[in-house]
N, C-alpha and C positions, 0 to 999 in steps of 0.2 A: 178366450184367446188374448184379449187385450191385457188382462191381468198377467198372464204368462209372459207376454212380450215386455211389459213394464218391469216385472220382477227379474227376468233374466237380463234385462238391460242394465239394471243396477250393478250386478256382478261383472258384466262384460265391461262397462265403463270404468268400474273401479280398477279392473286389471289394466285397462288402457291408461288410466291415470298413473298407475305405478310405473308405466313405461313411457311416460310423457317426455316429449322432446324439449320442453321448455317449461318454466314456471307458469307462463300464460296458458299453455296447453293443459297442464295439470289442473289449474283452476277451472278451466272450461269443462274438463271431464268430471271433476268433482261436482260442478254445478249441474251437469246432466244427471249424475247419480242422485242428487237431491231432488230434482224434478221427477225422476222416475219413481223414487221412493214415495213421494207425495201422490203420484198417480196410482201407485199400488194401494195406498190408503183409500183413495176415492173408489177404486173398483171393489175393494173388500167391503166398503160401506154399502155400495150398490148391491153386491151379492148377498150380504147379510139382510138387506131390506127385501130382496127378491125371494130369498129362501130362508125364512125365519127359523126353520127347524135346524139349520146349520150355522146359526149365528155364533154359537159357542165355539165352533171350529174356527171361525173367522177372527175372533177376538185376539188370540195370541199372535196371529199373522199380522193383524192391523197394528198391534203394539210393537212388533218387530219393525214394521215399516216406519212407524212413528219414530222409534229410536234411531233408525238409520237416517231418517230425515233430519233429526236433531244433531246427530254426529256430523253429517255432511254440512249442515248449516254452521256449526261451530268451526269446522275446518275452513269454510269460506270466510268467516269473520276473522279468523286468525291470519289467513293469507292476506286479506285486505288490510288488516292492521299492520302487518309486516311490510306490505307494499307502501303504505303511507309513511312509515318510519324510515324507509330506505332513501 
């Protein structure tokens, strides 16, 4: 259930970020997306360890969570860089 909450939170917070009321609010929501994607990686790792027979099913989901984490991290770095330049 924790994995489901983290995974659905990524999408919900991304939708919230797209409707952000300010650049600060947008950055905050993207930061939450990144944290939730990282949490998904954690839970998928735990599930793969707990149920080795389903490890192959977890691998592409873990990879997707990793890629989302990297995307949101890059977005945050870009936002921070633009903020420093302003």
